[in-house]
TIDREN-410753 format. One line per 10 residues: number of its first residue (from 0); for each residue x, y, z of N, C-alpha, C. Coordinates in steps of 0.02 Angstrom, whole numbers, plus 32768, in hexadecimal, padded with zeros to 4 digits. Layout:
REM residues N
NUM	X Y Z X Y Z X Y Z  ...
//
This chain:
REM residues 252
0	4EA8 929E 2C33 4EE4 92A6 2C5C 4EE1 92E7 2C83  4EF9 92E5 2CC0 4EF9 9320 2CE9 4F21 9358 2CCB  4F58 9346 2CA9 4F84 937A 2C8A 4F5D 93A0 2C56  4F39 937E 2C29 4F15 93A0 2BF6 4EDB 93C8 2C13  4EBB 93B0 2C46 4E85 93D5 2C66 4E9F 9416 2C85  4ED9 9414 2CA4 4EF7 944F 2CC2 4F0D 9482 2C8F  4F26 9469 2C57 4F3C 9496 2C22 4F02 94BD 2C03  4EC8 949D 2C02 4E8E 94C0 2BE6 4E7A 94FE 2C0B  4E8B 94FE 2C4B 4E76 9538 2C77 4EAB 956F 2C77  4EE3 9567 2C57 4F18 9599 2C5A 4F06 95D6 2C31
10	4F13 9610 2C4D 4F0F 964F 2C28 4F4E 9655 2BFD  4F4C 9682 2BCB 4F87 968D 2BA0 4FC0 96A9 2BC9  4FB0 96D2 2BFD 4FE4 96EE 2C27 500A 96B9 2C4E  4FE7 9682 2C5F 5007 964B 2C83 5028 961A 2C51  5009 9613 2C18 5022 95E1 2BE8 5064 95F6 2BC7  506D 9635 2BB6 50A8 964C 2B95 50E8 9641 2BBF  50EA 9655 2BFE 5126 9648 2C28 5132 95FE 2C30  50FC 95D7 2C35 5104 958F 2C3E 5124 9570 2BFF  510E 9586 2BC3 512A 956A 2B87 5171 9583 2B7A  5180 95C1 2B8F 51C4 95D9 2B8B 51F2 95B0 2BB7
20	51DD 95A0 2BF5 5207 9579 2C20 520F 9532 2C04  51DA 9517 2BE8 51DD 94D2 2BCA 5210 94D2 2B92  520E 9501 2B64 523A 9502 2B2C 5283 9512 2B41  528B 953A 2B74 52CD 9547 2B8E 52EB 9508 2BAB  52C2 94E3 2BD0 52DA 94A3 2BEC 52ED 9473 2BB5  52C6 9470 2B7F 52D6 9444 2B46 531A 9456 2B28  5323 9498 2B1E 5362 94B1 2B02 539F 949D 2B2F  5397 94A8 2B6F 53CE 9499 2B9D 53DD 944E 2BA0  53A8 9426 2BA0 53B1 93DD 2BA3 53D1 93C3 2B62  53BA 93DE 2B29 53D5 93C7 2AE9 541E 93D8 2AE4
30	5430 9417 2AF4 5475 942B 2AEF 54A0 9405 2B21  5486 93FE 2B5F 54AA 93D9 2B92 54B5 9391 2B7E  5482 9371 2B60 5489 932D 2B48 54BE 9326 2B14  54C2 9358 2AE6 54F5 9358 2AB3 553C 9359 2ACF  5543 9382 2B03 5588 9386 2B23 5595 9348 2B4C  5562 9327 2B68 556D 92E8 2B8A 5586 92B3 2B59  5568 92B2 2B1D 557E 9283 2AEA 55C6 9291 2AD6  55D7 92D2 2ACF 561D 92E1 2AC0 564C 92C9 2AF5  5639 92D5 2B35 5663 92C0 2B6B 5668 9275 2B70  5631 9253 2B61 5630 920A 2B67 5655 91E6 2B30
40	5653 9200 2AF4 5674 91DD 2ABC 56B5 91FD 2AA6  56BA 923F 2AB4 56FA 9262 2AAA 5715 925B 2A65  5758 9263 2A60 5778 9266 2A1E 577B 9221 29FD  5770 91EC 2A22 5771 91A9 2A05 573D 91A3 29CF  5705 91C6 29D7 56D0 91C3 29A4 56BF 9209 298B  56ED 9237 298F 56E0 927B 297B 56D6 9280 292E  56A6 92A9 291A 5699 92B5 28D3 56BA 92F5 28BC  56CD 931E 28EB 56EC 935D 28DC 5705 937D 291B  5715 93BF 291B 572B 93E0 2957 56F8 93DD 2990  570F 93D2 29CD 56E1 93CC 2A07 56EB 9408 2A36
50	56B8 940F 2A62 56B9 943F 2A98 56C6 9487 2A81  56A9 9499 2A4B 56AE 94DF 2A32 5679 950B 2A55  568D 953E 2A77 565B 956A 2A9A 5631 958E 2A65  55F1 9598 2A71 55C7 95BB 2A41 55DA 9604 2A3C  55D4 961D 29FF 55E1 9665 29F4 55A4 968F 29FD  55AC 96D0 29F6 5574 96FE 2A03 553A 96F3 29D3  554A 96E5 2992 5515 96DA 2961 54EF 969A 2972  5512 9667 2987 54F0 9628 2999 54C0 9632 29D3  54D7 9657 2A06 54AC 9662 2A40 5471 968E 2A2D  547B 96BF 2A02 5443 96EA 29ED 5410 96C4 29C7
60	5425 969B 2996 53F6 9674 296E 53D3 963F 2998  53F7 9621 29C9 53D9 95F1 29F4 53A3 9612 2A20  53AF 9651 2A34 537B 9674 2A5A 533D 9681 2A31  5347 9696 29F0 530F 96A1 29C3 52E7 965F 29BB  530A 9626 29B4 52EA 95E6 29AD 52C1 95D6 29EB  52DD 95E4 2A26 52BB 95D8 2A65 5279 95FE 2A68  527B 963F 2A56 523F 9669 2A59 520C 9653 2A25  5224 9642 29E9 51F4 962D 29B6 51D5 95EA 29C6  51FC 95BC 29E3 51E0 957B 29F7 51AD 9585 2A2E  51B8 95B6 2A59 5184 95C6 2A8B 5145 95DE 2A6B
70	514C 960A 2A37 5111 9621 2A12 50ED 95E9 29EF  5113 95BA 29D1 50F4 9582 29AF 50CE 9555 29E0  50EF 954A 2A1B 50CB 9523 2A4E 508A 9545 2A62  508D 9586 2A6B 5050 95AB 2A7F 5019 95A8 2A49  5030 95AF 2A09 5001 95AA 29D2 4FDF 9564 29D1  5009 9530 29DC 4FEB 94ED 29DF 4FBA 94E5 2A19  4FCA 9507 2A51 4F9C 9507 2A8A 4F5A 9528 2A79  4F5C 955F 2A55 4F1D 9581 2A40 4EF7 9556 2A0F  4F1A 9536 29DE 4EF8 950C 29AE 4ED7 94D1 29D1  4EF6 94B7 2A02 4EDA 947F 2A29 4E9C 9496 2A50
80	4EA1 94CE 2A71 4E68 94E5 2A99 4E2C 94F6 2A6D  4E37 9508 2A2E 4DFF 9518 2A01 4DEC 94DE 29D4  4E08 94A3 29E1 4DF1 9468 29BF 4E11 9458 297D  4E42 9481 2967 4E63 9474 2927 4E96 943B 292D  4EB0 9432 2969 4EDC 93FC 297A 4EBB 93D1 29AF  4EB9 9391 29A4 4E9B 9362 29D4 4ED0 9335 29F1  4ECF 932D 2A32 4EFD 9302 2A54 4ED6 92CE 2A7C  4EE1 9290 2A6C 4EC0 925A 2A8F 4EE0 924D 2AD3  4EB7 9238 2B03 4ED0 922D 2B47 4ED6 91E3 2B57  4EC5 91B8 2B28 4EC8 916F 2B38 4F10 9157 2B3A
90	4F1B 9123 2B62 4F5C 9100 2B64 4F4E 90B8 2B51  4F5B 90A6 2B13 4F4B 9065 2AF9 4F7E 904F 2AC6  4F6E 9018 2AA3 4F9B 9001 2A6D 4FA6 9033 2A37  4F78 9066 2A32 4F7D 9098 29FD 4FB8 90C9 2A08  4FD7 90C8 2A42 5010 90F5 2A50 5047 90E7 2A1F  5057 90A8 2A11 508F 9097 29E5 5081 90AF 299E  5048 909E 297E 503C 90B8 293B 5039 9104 2939  501E 9123 296E 501E 916D 2971 5065 9188 296F  5092 9169 2995 50D7 917F 2997 50F7 9176 2951  50EA 913D 2932 5109 9130 28F1 50EF 9161 28BD
100	50B0 9172 28BE 5094 91A5 2891 50B7 91EA 289B  50BF 91FD 28DA 50E0 923D 28E8 512B 923B 28D5  514B 9205 28E5 5193 91FE 28DA 51A3 91FC 288F  5181 91CF 286A 518F 91C9 2823 5170 9201 27FC  5135 9219 2812 5114 9251 27EF 513D 9290 27F1  5157 92A2 282D 517F 92DD 2834 51C2 92D3 2810  51DE 9297 2810 521D 9289 27EE 5214 9297 27A4  51DB 9280 2787 51CE 928D 2741 51C1 92D7 2732  5198 92F7 275A 518A 933E 274F 51C7 9368 2755  51F1 935A 2786 522E 9382 278F 5262 9372 275A
110	5263 9335 2742 528E 9323 2709 527B 934F 26CD  5239 9351 26BC 5223 9379 2685 5232 93C1 268C  5225 93DE 26C7 5233 9425 26D5 527E 9433 26D0  52A5 9406 26ED 52EF 940D 26EC 5309 940A 26A4  52EF 93DC 267D 5305 93D5 2637 52F4 9413 2610  52B7 942C 2619 52A2 9469 25F3 52CF 94A4 2606  52DE 94AC 2646 5309 94E3 265C 534D 94E0 2639  5368 94A5 2632 53A9 949E 2613 53A9 94A9 25C9  5370 94A4 25A9 536B 94A9 2560 5342 94E6 254B  5346 951A 2573 5322 9559 2562 5349 9593 257E
120	5330 95CF 2571 5351 960B 2589 5351 960E 25D5  5327 95E6 25F5 5324 95E4 263E 5366 95CE 265D  538F 95A9 2637 53CE 9592 2654 53FA 95CE 2661  5403 95F7 2632 5431 9632 2639 541B 9661 2671  53D9 966C 2676 53C0 969E 26A4 53A8 9683 26E6  539C 9642 26E8 537D 9626 2726 53A9 95EE 2743  53AE 95B6 2720 53CF 957C 273E 541B 9581 273F  5437 95AD 2717 547E 95B6 2717 549A 95CA 275C  5471 95EA 2786 5487 95F9 27CA 5499 95B9 27F1  5470 9587 27EA 547E 9549 280D 54BA 9525 27F2
130	54C3 9529 27AF 54FA 9507 2790 553B 952E 2791  5539 9568 27AD 5577 958E 27BA 55A6 9564 27E6  5589 953B 280F 55AF 9511 283F 55B5 94CA 2822  55EF 94BF 2802 55FA 947F 27DF 5607 9443 280F  561F 9454 284B 562A 9422 287F 55FC 9431 28B9  55BD 941B 28B8 558A 9431 28E9 559B 9421 2930  5587 944E 295D 558E 9447 29A4 5547 9442 29C3  5540 942D 2A01 54FD 9424 2A1E 54D0 9461 2A17  54E9 949C 2A1F 54C0 94D8 2A1D 54A3 94E4 29D7  54C5 94C7 29A4 54B1 94D4 295E 546E 94B5 294D
140	5455 9487 2975 5411 946E 296C 53DF 94A7 296B  53EE 94DD 2990 53C0 9515 2996 53D8 9550 2970  540D 954B 2949 5427 9582 2920 5404 957D 28DC  53CA 959E 28D8 53A0 959C 289C 5388 95E2 288C  537D 95EE 284B 535D 962D 2837 5315 962B 2851  52FB 9664 2867 52B5 9665 2882 5283 9647 2853  5289 9654 2811 5257 9637 27E1 525C 95EB 27E1  5298 95D0 27EB 529F 9586 27EB 527D 956A 282A  5286 958B 2862 5265 9574 28A1 521A 9574 2899  5200 95AA 287A 51B8 95AC 286E 51A0 9577 283E
150	51C9 9567 280C 51B9 9533 27DB 51B3 94F0 27FD  51E6 94DD 2825 51E4 949B 2847 51AA 9499 287A  519F 94D0 289C 5168 94D3 28CD 5125 94CC 28A9  511F 94EC 286F 50E0 94E8 284A 50D1 94A1 2833  5106 947E 281F 50FB 9437 280A 50E2 940D 2845  50FD 9419 2880 50E7 93F4 28BC 509F 9403 28CB  508A 9441 28C9 5045 9455 28D6 5016 9437 28A2  502E 9436 2863 5005 9419 282C 4FF8 93CF 2838  502D 93AB 284B 5024 9363 2859 4FF6 9357 2894  4FFF 9381 28C8 4FD4 937B 2901 4F8B 9388 28F1
160	4F7E 93B7 28C3 4F39 93C7 28B0 4F1C 938E 2885  4F46 936D 285F 4F2E 9338 2832 4F25 92F5 2856  4F4E 92E9 288A 4F4C 92A8 28AB 4F43 92B1 28F6  4F0A 929C 2911 4EFD 92A2 295A 4F20 926C 2981  4F5E 9277 2995 4F88 9246 29B8 4F78 9248 2A03  4F8F 9216 2A27 4F87 9214 2A6E 4FBD 923E 2A8F  4FAF 9256 2ACB 4FDE 927F 2AEF 501F 925A 2AFD  5019 921A 2B0E 5056 91F2 2B1C 5082 91EF 2ADF  5064 91E4 2AA4 508C 91E1 2A66 50AB 9222 2A56  5088 925A 2A62 50A2 929D 2A55 50E0 92AB 2A81
170	50DB 929C 2AC1 5113 92A5 2AEE 514D 9279 2ADA  513F 923A 2AC8 5175 920C 2AB3 5197 9228 2A73  516F 923F 2A44 518E 9259 2A06 51B9 9298 2A13  519F 92C5 2A3B 51C4 9303 2A4B 5206 92F3 2A6E  5204 92C1 2A98 5242 92AC 2ABB 5274 9290 2A8A  525C 9264 2A5E 5288 9247 2A2C 52A2 927C 29FB  5278 92AC 29EB 528C 92E4 29C1 52C8 9309 29DB  52C5 9319 2A1C 52FC 933D 2A3D 533C 9312 2A3F  5332 92D2 2A4F 536D 92A3 2A51 538F 929E 2A0D  536A 9298 29D8 5385 9293 2995 53A5 92D6 2981
180	5388 930D 2995 53A4 934E 2984 53E7 9357 29A7  53EA 9344 29E7 542A 9349 2A0B 545D 931A 29EF  5448 92DE 29DD 5475 92AB 29C1 5493 92C5 297F  546B 92E3 2955 5482 92FB 2914 54B4 9334 2917  54B6 9357 2951 54E2 9390 2956 5514 938B 298F  5522 934D 29A6 554F 9344 29DF 5598 933F 29CB  55A6 9332 298B 55EA 9330 2974 560F 92EE 297F  55EC 92BC 299C 560B 927B 29A5 55D8 9246 298E  55EF 920A 2981 55C3 91D4 296A 55BD 919F 29A0  5587 91A2 29C8 557D 9170 29FD 5567 912C 29E4
190	5549 9129 29A7 5530 90EA 298E 556A 90BC 297A  5569 907D 298C 559C 904E 2975 559E 9049 2929  55D9 9041 290D 55E1 903B 28C4 55BA 8FFF 28A8  55B2 8FCB 28D2 558E 8F8F 28BB 5545 8F9D 28AA  552A 8FD3 28C4 54E5 8FE4 28B5 54DA 8FF3 286C  550F 9008 2849 550A 9018 2803 54F7 8FDC 27D8  54FF 8F9F 27F5 54F1 8F62 27D1 54B2 8F3F 27EC  5493 8F5C 281E 5457 8F3D 283B 541B 8F4D 280E  53F0 8F1D 2800 53B9 8F28 27D0 5389 8F5F 27E4  5382 8F6E 2826 5355 8FA2 283C 537B 8FDF 2856
200	53AB 8FD3 2881 53D0 900C 289F 53F5 9037 286F  540A 901A 2835 542F 9041 2804 5405 907B 27E7  53C4 9078 27F2 5399 90AE 27D7 5393 90E9 2807  53AC 90E4 2845 53A8 911B 2874 53D5 9154 285D  53BE 9191 2869 53E6 91CB 2859 541A 91D7 288E  5456 91C0 2885 548A 91C3 28B7 54AB 920A 28B7  54D6 9214 28E7 54FB 9253 28EA 5525 925C 28AC  5547 9228 2898 5570 922A 285B 5546 9238 281D  550A 921E 281C 54DC 9229 27E2 54CF 9274 27D9  54C0 9296 2810 54B2 92DD 280B 54F3 9307 2804
210	552A 92EE 2823 5568 9311 281C 557D 9314 27D3  5574 92DC 27AF 5585 92DC 2768 555C 930D 2742  551F 9318 2757 54F4 934A 2736 5512 9391 273D  552E 939E 2778 554E 93DF 2783 558E 93E7 275A  55AE 93AF 274B 55E9 93AF 2723 55DB 93B3 26D8  55A9 938B 26C2 5594 938A 267C 554A 9390 267A  5532 93CB 266A 54E9 93D9 2672 54C0 93C4 2636  54D8 9394 260F 54B0 937A 25D7 548F 9336 25E7  5499 931E 2625 547B 92DF 2638 546B 92DF 2683  544A 92A9 2699 5438 929D 26E0 540D 92D8 26FB
220	53D1 92DF 26DE 53A2 9313 26F2 5373 92FC 272A  5373 92BB 2738 5347 92A2 276C 535B 92B7 27B1  5330 92AB 27E1 533F 92C0 2827 5344 9283 2856  5310 925A 2858 5311 9221 2884 5327 91E2 2863  531B 91DD 2822 532C 91A0 27FF 534B 91B3 27BA  5367 9180 279B 5382 9189 2757 5352 916E 2724  5315 915C 2739 52E6 913C 270C 52D6 9164 26CE  52C9 91A3 26D8 52B3 91CD 269F 52EF 91DC 2673  532A 91E5 268E 5366 91EF 2667 5374 91B2 263C  536C 9177 2659 5375 9139 2632 5340 9133 25FA
230	5302 9146 260A 52CC 913F 25DC 52D4 9170 25A1  52E8 91AF 25B0 52EB 91E2 257D 5332 91EF 2562  5361 91C3 2574 53A2 91C6 2556 53D1 91FD 2570  53C7 9214 25AE 53F2 9247 25C9 541B 922E 2604  5421 91ED 2609 5444 91CE 2643 548E 91C8 2634  54B8 91D6 2667 5501 91CC 2662 5513 9195 2691  5534 9161 2676 5547 9126 269E 5581 9138 26CD  558B 910C 26FC 55C3 9114 272B 55B7 9147 2761  5578 9153 2772 5568 9189 27A1 557D 9179 27EA  5587 913A 27FA 5599 9129 283E 55E4 9126 284A
240	560C 9137 2818 5654 9135 281D 566D 9177 283A  568D 9178 2874 56A8 91B6 2890 56DB 91D4 2862  56E2 9215 2867 5714 9238 2840 56F0 9262 280B  56FE 92A3 2806 56DC 92CF 27D7 56F0 92C3 2790  56C1 92CD 2763 56D0 92CB 271C 56F1 930F 270A  5713 9311 26D0 5730 9350 26BB 56FD 9387 26B7  570D 93C0 26D0 56DD 93F7 26D2 56CE 9410 268C  568F 941F 267F 567C 943C 2640 5686 9487 2644  56A8 94A4 2613 56B4 94EA 2615 5673 950F 2607  5669 9546 2629 562B 956C 2625 563A 95B6 261D
250	5613 95D7 25F7 561D 961E 25F0 560A 9643 262F  561C 9682 2635 560F 96A9 266F 55C4 96B5 2677
//
């Protein structure tokens, strides 16, 4: 692919600003998409308070996440240039299985990482920052402790190093990743309630699915699907029903 060939010739001085612009664009699109969902579905499907402007801490943490994601992208770029990560350039039937490996593989890895964080000292010192916001807003997708951002980024680079996926599948996965992230923090439920009874669609990680996790942090650790929560007994039913669950009291 011409894109991969051109990337190989980039100096680090050219690559870093490019990756910073790329990650900034992703942040703006994800947050913007979240507010579009709020505007489109409004209070009829609201899961909690809507249209809350981000505070200073949210903006600061989102900036840290932006910079760290840029660094992770650059590290992946270096690993690729030195042969530790391989990216196939073919466009064939293998794109679909590649996408499924990335989608389900990352869902499982992040489920495990997320579960461990909640059941260790890392919750108090790391993940508690994200859970300070019990009714998530679009910006909260990027409100993470720096160690958590590095952890999720490290899992992505690990999967990339283990599985040589095609460029098309990687782009498709990264796009879906942003969409699900924005969906989980938009504060409304755009999925129809009937999906909760569909044999396949009921397994998708809806906005309500993740909202319930912010309300009750003992279940719904998955990101894109509820498969691993159902398998390991951490799933909470009724995730597609609008309306917040009673808030769990939390210490300071």
